[in-house]
C-alpha positions in Angstrom: -16.4 -38.9 5.1 -16.1 -38.8 1.3 -12.7 -37.2 1.7 -11.6 -39.8 4.1 -12.6 -42.6 1.7 -10.1 -41.3 -0.8 -6.4 -42.0 -0.7 -4.8 -39.6 1.8 -2.2 -38.3 -0.6 -4.4 -36.8 -3.2 -3.0 -35.1 -6.3 -3.1 -31.4 -6.5 -5.8 -31.6 -9.1 -8.0 -33.6 -6.7 -7.4 -31.3 -3.9 -8.4 -28.4 -6.1 -11.6 -30.3 -7.2 -12.5 -31.0 -3.5 -12.0 -27.4 -2.4 -14.1 -25.9 -5.1 -16.7 -28.7 -4.9 -17.1 -27.6 -1.3 -18.0 -24.1 -2.5 -20.6 -25.4 -5.0 -22.1 -27.9 -2.6 -22.4 -25.3 0.2 -24.0 -22.8 -2.3 -26.7 -25.3 -3.2 -27.4 -26.5 0.4 -27.5 -22.9 1.7 -29.9 -21.9 -1.1 -32.2 -24.7 -0.2 -32.3 -23.7 3.5 -32.7 -20.0 2.6 -35.7 -20.8 0.5 -37.2 -22.9 3.3 -36.7 -20.0 5.8 -38.2 -17.5 3.4 -41.3 -19.7 2.7 -41.7 -20.4 6.4 -41.5 -16.7 7.1 -44.6 -16.2 4.9 -46.8 -18.4 7.0 -45.4 -17.8 10.5 -43.6 -14.9 12.3 -39.9 -15.5 12.3 -38.9 -11.8 11.9 -37.3 -9.6 14.6 -38.8 -6.2 15.3 -37.1 -3.1 14.0 -35.3 -0.9 16.6 -37.2 2.2 17.6 -34.6 4.7 16.4 -34.6 3.0 12.9 -38.4 2.7 12.6 -38.6 5.4 9.9 -35.7 4.3 7.7 -36.2 0.6 8.0 -40.0 0.2 8.4 -40.2 -1.4 4.9 -38.1 -4.3 6.3 -40.6 -5.2 9.0 -41.6 -8.8 8.6 -38.5 -9.9 6.8 -37.5 -13.4 8.2 -34.3 -13.6 10.2 -32.2 -16.7 11.1 -30.6 -16.7 7.6 -27.3 -17.4 9.3 -28.6 -20.9 10.0 -28.6 -21.5 6.3 -24.9 -20.9 5.6 -23.8 -22.5 8.9 -25.6 -25.7 7.8 -24.5 -25.4 4.2 -20.9 -25.0 5.3 -21.0 -27.8 7.8 -22.6 -30.4 5.6 -20.2 -29.5 2.7 -17.2 -29.9 5.0 -18.5 -33.1 6.5 -18.9 -34.7 3.0 -15.7 -33.3 1.4 -13.3 -32.4 4.2 -10.9 -34.4 6.4 -12.4 -34.3 9.9 -9.3 -35.8 11.4 -7.5 -32.5 10.7 -7.6 -29.9 13.4 -7.6 -27.1 10.8 -10.9 -28.6 9.5 -12.8 -29.2 12.7 -11.7 -26.3 15.0 -13.2 -23.6 12.7 -16.4 -25.6 12.4 -16.7 -26.1 16.2 -16.0 -22.4 16.7 -18.7 -21.4 14.2 -21.2 -23.5 15.9 -20.4 -22.4 19.4 -20.8 -18.7 18.6 -23.6 -19.4 16.2 -25.6 -20.9 19.0 -25.0 -17.8 21.1 -26.3 -15.6 18.3 -29.3 -18.0 17.9 -30.2 -17.7 21.6 -30.2 -13.9 21.2 -32.3 -14.0 18.0 -34.7 -16.4 19.6 -35.0 -14.2 22.7 -35.9 -11.3 20.5 -38.5 -13.3 18.7 -40.2 -14.7 21.8 -40.2 -11.2 23.5 -41.3 -9.5 20.2 -38.6 -7.0 20.8 -35.4 -5.8 19.1 -33.6 -6.5 22.4 -32.8 -10.1 23.2 -30.7 -11.3 26.0 -29.0 -8.6 28.1 -25.6 -7.3 27.0 -24.0 -8.8 30.2 -25.5 -12.2 29.5 -24.3 -12.1 25.9 -20.8 -10.9 26.8 -20.5 -13.6 29.5 -21.4 -16.3 27.0 -19.0 -14.8 24.4 -16.1 -14.8 26.8 -16.7 -18.4 27.8 -17.0 -19.4 24.1 -13.8 -17.5 23.2 -12.0 -19.3 26.0 -13.2 -22.7 24.7 -12.1 -21.8 21.2 -8.6 -20.7 22.4 -8.3 -23.9 24.4 -9.0 -25.9 21.2 -6.5 -23.8 19.2 -3.8 -24.2 21.8 -4.4 -27.9 22.5 -5.0 -29.3 19.0 -3.9 -27.0 16.2 -0.1 -27.2 16.8 -0.1 -23.4 16.5 1.2 -22.3 19.9 3.4 -19.4 18.8 3.0 -16.3 20.9 4.6 -14.1 18.3 2.8 -11.4 16.3 4.2 -10.6 12.9 4.5 -7.0 11.9 3.3 -6.7 8.3 5.4 -3.6 7.5 8.7 -5.4 8.5 9.4 -8.7 6.8 11.9 -9.8 9.5 10.2 -8.5 12.6 8.0 -10.3 15.0 7.0 -9.5 18.6 6.7 -12.2 21.3 4.1 -11.1 23.8 4.3 -14.4 25.8 1.4 -15.3 28.0 -0.4 -12.0 27.0 -1.0 -13.5 23.6 -3.8 -15.8 25.0 -5.6 -12.8 26.5 -5.1 -10.7 23.4 -6.4 -13.6 21.2 -9.5 -13.9 23.3 -10.3 -10.2 22.9 -9.4 -10.5 19.3 -12.2 -13.1 18.8 -14.6 -11.0 20.8 -13.8 -8.0 18.7 -14.5 -9.6 15.4 -17.7 -11.3 16.5 -19.1 -8.0 17.8 -17.7 -5.9 14.9 -19.5 -8.0 12.3 -22.6 -8.0 14.4 -22.6 -4.2 14.6 -22.0 -4.0 10.8 -24.9 -6.2 10.0 -27.5 -3.4 9.7 -28.0 -3.0 6.0 -28.8 -5.5 3.3 -25.7 -7.3 2.1 -23.3 -5.1 4.1 -21.8 -7.5 6.6 -22.0 -10.6 4.3 -20.5 -8.7 1.4 -17.7 -7.2 3.4 -16.9 -10.5 5.1 -16.9 -12.2 1.7 -14.0 -10.2 0.4 -12.0 -10.7 3.6 -12.5 -14.5 3.4 -11.4 -14.5 -0.3 -8.1 -13.0 0.9 -7.8 -15.6 3.7 -8.5 -18.4 1.2 -5.7 -17.1 -1.1 -3.3 -16.9 1.9 -4.2 -20.4 3.0 -3.5 -21.7 -0.5 -0.2 -19.8 -0.7 0.9 -21.3 2.7 -0.4 -24.7 1.7 1.8 -24.6 -1.5 4.9 -24.1 0.7 5.4 -20.4 0.4 5.9 -18.0 3.3 8.2 -17.8 6.3 9.9 -21.0 7.6 8.0 -20.7 10.9 4.7 -20.7 9.1 5.7 -23.5 6.7 6.8 -25.8 9.5 3.6 -25.5 11.5 0.7 -25.1 9.0 1.9 -25.7 5.5 0.4 -29.2 5.6 -2.8 -28.0 7.3 -3.7 -24.8 5.6 -5.2 -26.5 2.5 -7.7 -28.2 4.9 -8.6 -24.7 6.3 -8.9 -23.5 2.7 -11.6 -26.0 2.1 -13.6 -24.8 5.1 -13.2 -21.2 4.0 -14.3 -22.1 0.5 -17.3 -23.9 1.8 -18.2 -20.8 3.9 -17.7 -18.6 0.8 -20.2 -20.7 -1.1 -22.7 -20.3 1.7 -22.2 -16.6 1.8 -22.7 -16.3 -1.9 -26.0 -18.2 -1.7 -27.1 -16.0 1.3 -26.2 -12.8 -0.5 -28.5 -13.9 -3.4 -31.4 -13.5 -1.0 -29.9 -10.8 1.3 -29.3 -8.3 -1.5 -31.5 -5.2 -1.4 -34.4 -5.6 -0.8 -33.5 -8.5 1.4 -35.7 -11.6 1.6 -33.9 -12.9 4.7 -31.5 -11.5 7.3 -28.6 -13.4 8.8 -29.4 -12.4 12.4 -27.0 -12.6 15.3 -26.6 -16.3 14.5 -25.0 -15.5 11.2 -23.0 -12.5 12.2 -21.5 -14.4 15.2 -20.5 -17.3 12.9 -19.0 -15.0 10.3 -17.0 -13.0 12.8 -15.8 -16.1 14.5 -14.5 -17.7 11.3 -12.6 -14.5 10.4 -11.0 -14.3 13.8 -10.1 -18.0 14.1 -8.8 -18.2 10.6 -6.5 -15.2 11.3 -5.2 -16.9 14.4 -4.6 -20.3 12.8 -2.7 -18.6 9.9 -0.9 -16.2 12.1 -2.0 -13.2 10.1 -3.6 -11.3 13.0 -2.5 -7.7 12.0 -3.1 -8.4 8.3 -6.6 -9.4 9.1 -7.2 -6.1 11.0 -6.0 -4.2 7.9 -8.3 -6.2 5.7 -11.3 -5.6 7.9 -11.0 -1.8 8.0 -14.8 -1.4 7.4 -15.6 -3.6 10.4 -13.0 -1.6 12.5 -14.7 1.8 11.7 -18.1 0.4 12.4 -17.0 -1.0 15.7 -15.1 2.1 16.8 -18.0 4.5 16.0 -20.4 2.3 18.1 -17.8 2.0 20.9 -17.2 5.8 20.9 -21.0 6.4 21.0 -21.4 4.1 24.0 -18.4 5.6 25.9 -19.6 9.2 25.5 -23.2 8.4 26.5 -22.1 6.6 29.6 -19.3 9.1 30.6 -21.0 12.4 29.7 -24.6 11.5 29.1 -24.7 12.7 25.5 -24.1 11.2 22.0 -21.0 11.7 20.0 -22.8 10.9 16.7 -26.4 11.5 15.9 -26.7 7.7 15.5 -24.3 4.8 15.5 -22.8 2.7 13.8 -21.7 4.9 11.0 -23.7 3.3 8.2 -27.0 4.4 9.9 -25.6 8.0 10.1 -25.3 8.1 6.3 -28.8 6.5 6.1 -30.1 9.2 8.3 -28.6 11.9 6.1 -30.7 10.6 3.2 -28.1 8.4 1.3 -29.8 5.4 -0.3 -29.1 2.0 1.2 -27.7 0.6 -2.1 -25.2 3.5 -2.3 -24.0 3.1 1.3 -23.6 -0.7 0.9 -21.8 -0.3 -2.5 -19.4 2.3 -1.2 -18.6 0.4 2.0 -18.0 -2.7 -0.1 -15.6 -0.8 -2.3 -13.8 0.5 0.8 -13.7 -3.1 2.1 -12.1 -4.3 -1.2 -9.5 -1.6 -1.0 -8.7 -2.6 2.6 -8.3 -6.2 1.4 -6.0 -5.1 -1.4 -3.8 -3.1 1.0 -3.7 -6.1 3.3 -2.6 -8.4 0.5 0.1 -5.9 -0.5 1.5 -6.0 3.1 1.1 -9.8 3.1 3.2 -10.2 -0.1 5.8 -7.8 1.3 6.0 -9.8 4.5 5.9 -13.4 3.3 6.7 -13.6 -0.4 
């Protein structure tokens, strides 16, 4: 749109202006939609009931409107439509992925709302839709991005990559499913998932800029050095949306992102990592999501295998909440851990590529 009207070969200054304009525009648009959702929540019920096991600790949150994820999805999309180059696969593939998974999350949120229950669609229904969605996203990445490498780079060895061949497609599909569900599990306290995801996306933004400037391995340069700046604009727009959302999601939250938002955030993290070929670096950066996911997975496995819980409650942030730690302290400490994970990941990245 606006970006397409400009001369294709923009100066570095104009590219920088466009990228950060996307952040500001997305921030403004997301803020407007968040306010609309909050005001709508005051006159009609658009909140999702609290889970029974969290009724005591989170009863004060009852009535808080959900569907906040719609705000930053719309803010990001409109910003990219106005300022991005939609001819570029590294622009439209992440957007399409966000919308596909965001719609799955919306369906689950809407089911919870209409049923007046903390349970929406069944886990089997959700997983089936997620698998189909991940398959579609992988088809788009393979068919249109130009990134068809089946190699996985080892962050601790600058010269080492492992080619897993056809298994890469299966691994990438589960990689997307992992991030979508890990973010969804983490989204249980005010600002936790959004704040943790924000720091990870800042790292991805820096990496996209570094690759776009021509630094990195020759393999990366030849495939995505010309496209990663377009991806950087999408990431920056999403960061602007997350910033605006966090303004209203900070404790005490005025709006929740819901499954719609957590699915979109997890998808963007996964797809960006695949497009930039930083799969293992992304796992290092998302250590908080990994711990949250593993505690929930371990809880499910032990309950189904032995009929008893491994933890008193899962995921782990609710365990600390159950022990009496304040929500603000839990979120602050998890964010600090998240930033430390991002720093460690960036150190490995510089060792690998710079």
